[in-house]
C-alpha positions in Angstrom: -3.1 -18.0 -56.1 -0.4 -15.4 -55.2 -3.1 -12.8 -54.6 -5.0 -15.1 -52.3 -1.8 -15.8 -50.3 -1.1 -12.1 -50.2 -4.6 -11.4 -48.8 -4.1 -14.2 -46.3 -0.8 -12.6 -45.2 -2.5 -9.2 -44.9 -5.2 -10.6 -42.7 -2.6 -12.3 -40.6 -0.6 -9.1 -40.4 -3.7 -7.2 -39.3 -4.5 -9.8 -36.6 -0.9 -9.6 -35.4 -1.0 -5.8 -35.2 -4.3 -5.9 -33.3 -2.8 -8.4 -30.9 0.3 -6.2 -30.4 -1.9 -3.2 -29.7 -3.9 -5.2 -27.2 -0.8 -6.4 -25.5 0.6 -2.8 -25.4 -2.6 -1.6 -23.8 -2.4 -4.3 -21.2 1.2 -3.4 -20.5 0.3 0.2 -20.1 -2.5 -0.7 -17.6 0.0 -2.9 -15.7 2.5 -0.1 -15.6 -0.1 2.3 -14.2 -1.0 -0.3 -11.5 2.7 -0.7 -10.6 3.0 3.1 -10.4 0.0 3.3 -8.1 1.3 0.5 -5.9 4.7 2.3 -5.7 3.0 5.5 -4.6 0.9 3.6 -2.0 4.1 1.9 -0.7 5.8 5.3 -0.3 2.7 6.5 1.7 2.7 3.5 3.9 6.4 3.8 4.5 5.8 7.4 5.7 3.0 6.2 8.0 5.2 3.5 9.5 8.1 5.9 9.9 5.8 8.3 11.7 4.4 5.6 14.0 7.9 5.2 15.4 7.6 8.8 16.6 4.0 8.6 17.7 4.0 5.4 19.8 6.3 6.8 22.5 4.1 9.9 22.8 1.0 7.7 23.1 2.6 5.5 25.7 3.9 8.5 27.6 0.3 9.9 27.8 -1.1 6.6 28.9 1.6 5.9 31.6 2.0 9.4 32.9 -1.5 9.5 34.5 -0.7 6.2 36.2 2.2 7.8 38.0 0.3 10.9 39.2 0.1 11.3 43.0 -3.6 10.7 43.0 -3.3 7.4 41.2 -0.4 6.2 43.3 -2.5 7.1 46.4 -5.4 5.1 45.1 -3.1 2.1 44.4 -1.6 2.3 47.9 -5.0 2.6 49.5 -6.3 -0.4 47.6 -3.2 -2.4 48.6 -3.8 -1.5 52.3 -7.4 -2.6 52.1 -6.4 -6.1 51.1 
């Protein structure tokens, strides 16, 4: 009887060890995913910080042509035709 109980405990111990290994593997995968997400967040942070510098340049290049003498002349001429 004691041998049977011992074998039962050994089987249970093996199952528990397998479960622990499975959980540790899942934890490792989750940690890898968290690390990848952290790296992606750092990249996006850099992108958004750079956008703050790029937007004024884009706006400048879009507005500047509208203030050129030719453009202002076209606007004035179109207003006079109305």
